[in-house]
C-alpha angles and dihedrals in degrees: 000000000000091000092052092049091049093048095048093046092055098042128179090026119120117237129195123200090251093052092048091047091053093048095047097036094239132122119277090243091055091048090048090053091049091050092048091049093049090048091050089049090056098250100110139042120218115226115247091245089055092232099112151004134233129201105258116146111210093217133045091225091056091049089052093051091049090049090052090046090051091054091048092045093053093050097041102035096137094050093047093046091051090049094047093048097041119109095226114138092228100041095123092050092047090051092050091046090055090067100039093176117190129199092241095054 
């Protein structure tokens, strides 16, 4: 979540796994996995040289959802941070349920 918000707020900046790891205080391998997952989810584009990623949603609907998420994130940072860092078994599901986006909205 934090990686996505960082990437979309600095678009069209190029990010390597090492740069993201340093910014988010995680290991480079964790940052690399996050970047690969976001790329697979259609939120990033990998540079042709393979050295970095840029925020580039592959669908307008996805860009819109991320934009809404960014607005929500900036106005509810404490609540989201508590949820992300909680040790609840269902924290990811609770987070997803908070957005409950529908096709018709």
